[in-house]
N, C-alpha and C positions, 0 to 999 in steps of 0.2 A: 772194887770198881764202882764208881758212882754213876748213876744214870741221870743225865740232864734232860729236863722237860721244858716245854714251851706252854705258857698259859693260854688257854682258850676259854670261850664262854662269857667274855665280857659283853655287856650290853652296848648298844650303839645309840647315838643321838643323831637325829635327822638334821639336815642343814636348814638354816633359817632362810626363808624366801624373802628377799628384799622387795618391798612394794612402795609405791608412792610416786610423786611427781619427779620426773627426770630419770626414773629407773626403768630400764627396758623390760617389757613383759616377757621377754624371752626366758628369763630366769624362773618364771613360773612353770615352764615346760622342760627345761634342761637343768636339773638339780645336780649339785656336786654330790659325791658319795657321802654316806654317813660316817661319823668317826666314833671310835671306841671311847667308853667312859673311863675315868680314872678310878683307882682303887687305893684305899688305905687299909693296912693291916696294923692293928693295935697290939700292944704288948700282952694284953690278956687273950689274944687270939681272935677277937672280933674283927669283922671285915665290913667296910662301908664302901659302896660304889655310888658315884655321882658323876654328873657331867663335868663339873669343875669344883675345886676346893679352894677356899680362901687361904692365904699364906699362913694365917694363924692356925688353921686346921692342920696344915702340913707340918708346921714347926712345933706342934704340941709335943711335950716330952713323952707322952704315952704312945706316940706313933713309932711303930717298929719299922715299917716299910711303906713308902709311897710309890705307887706305880702310875706313872703319867699315861693318860689315855693315848692310844695309838702307837705305843711303844711295843717292841718285841721283848716281852719279859720272859726270862729263863732262870731256872733254879735247879738245884739237885733234889732228887727224891729223898724224902725224910727230913728236910730242913723244917724249921719252925714255920716259915712262910708257906712252904708246900703243904704242910699239915693243916694250917689255918685256912688256906684257900680251898683245899679239898673238902674240909668240913663244912665250908660255906656253900659248897655245891659247884665249884668251878671244875673244869675238866682240863686235861693236859694232853700233849702230844710229845712222844719221845723224840729227842734230837740226837742224831747219830753223826759222829765225825767220820772222816774218811777211812779210819782204821779200826772202827768198832762196829760190830754187827750184832743185831738182836737175836735172841733165840728163836723168835717167831717171825715169819714174814710180815712186813709192814708196808703200807703204801708209800712210805718215805723212800723206798728203794726204787720207785718207778721213775 
């Protein structure tokens, strides 16, 4: 049985506050929420996290996996991407389907 996990621990980028003539000062007080950074996992297992990547960076032949910021990324425990991201310090949350239960109690059941 494989265990599927959800990627946690990505950094966030704050929203840009528009200023200038014709821009309401309201946006200086009511900011939109921050968004997650994107991540690239390379074939050698190295991981790079940035706000945005250029198309050439994403299409590089040495890129194993590109994870777009703000997406719900899931993978199985033990995969190359899982091992690389874990080694880089990222954390995970178990994802349970309706017919699978973990051996230990988890907040996922609340």
